[in-house]
Steps between C-alpha positions, in 0.01 A plus 500: 500500500531182300833347425843619607627849460870588565725793477845383364786735553779442242870567487585545130832544317516875434577455127193281464242708690288618203504160328401326824213740552372442152528124530315490822221697362431223255418241767130446558557439865659849541237768551725803571871573442673794674861610463580651837757679710651356820625162578322315214503569127155384387188405697226285344161393611421148409176317505465122494224246553685340803835473672604218264422727202702784659785254562496387137503859377800593714711199421386440136477859376608778728844368604577401143470857365859613402618779724289408807754435781267417791149550636345567842126413527219645711173303486194726543304378804227757502404807294369803682486736201563451128474764231298742710253229622494427871468126570358371827480121552 
């Protein structure tokens, strides 16, 4: 896996949920956007060239989206299975 992939769990203002989801979908770094139940409101999968690129995305784009209250990030360390394909490395 080249680059950095991360799941970002977002807390969003309830009245802004749909707008935030639509705005996030516009970013080229965001590959998937999910509105979810549970503790978080939206979970996105982000792809960046490196940690610096991911940091710039978070501080320069993600946290500036109106309605995003906060984010919790999980960096992908290894992929065992993706879209039905088993990955062994």
